[in-house]
N, C-alpha and C positions, 0 to 999 in steps of 0.2 A: 469248622463251615464246610458246607457242602454248594460252593457255586460253580456252575457249567460252564462249558465252551460252547458257543452256538456254532454250526457249519451252513454256508447254504450252498447247495449242489458242490458238495466237499471243500468248500471253500469258508477258511477260520473267518468269521466276521466278529465274533465279539465276545470277549473271555470274560471270567468272574460275574457271571449272570444270575442275579438273585430272584428275578422276577421275569416271567413269559406269560402274557396277557394275550389271546385270542381277539383279532379284530376283524372289521369288514372285510378286508383286503387280506391278511396274513397275520401278523404276530407285533407286539411290540416288547422289547425286551427293556431293562433295566438291570444295572450296577449299582453298588454303592453309591457311587461318587460320579462317574461317567454322565453325558448326557443319553437320553434314550435312545433307542433306534427302535424304527419300524422297518420291518421287510415285508413285501408282497410273496407269499409262500404256503406251501401247505406243510404239515408235519410229518415227517418220513417216521421219525422214531425218536425215542428218548433211552440211551445208553447209562443207566443209572451207574454201573460200575464203573465207567470210565467218565463219569459226569459231561456228558455229550449229549446237546439236542442236534437233532438233524432235518434240516429243512430243504424242500425240494421250491424251487423258484415256480413262481406264477406270473413273472413281469415279463411281457412278452420281449421287451426290449433287452433284456438280459440273457434270451436263448441266442444260442448259436455265436456268441462272441468269441468263443475260443475256435475259431476254425479259421 
């Protein structure tokens, strides 16, 4: 099996991702058994060797919360 781990702005948001679908505002992700997760973001990259999906947030409410 080749599931991936999804990261949003360097933060792990979902493990065992089997499906990544673009939506109007971002992406919908699914696992085998968990609830789907939709995030607002853009694709930064996909690391096939490490099974990672890297997303960057486009949600203005999420920007600058680490400061």
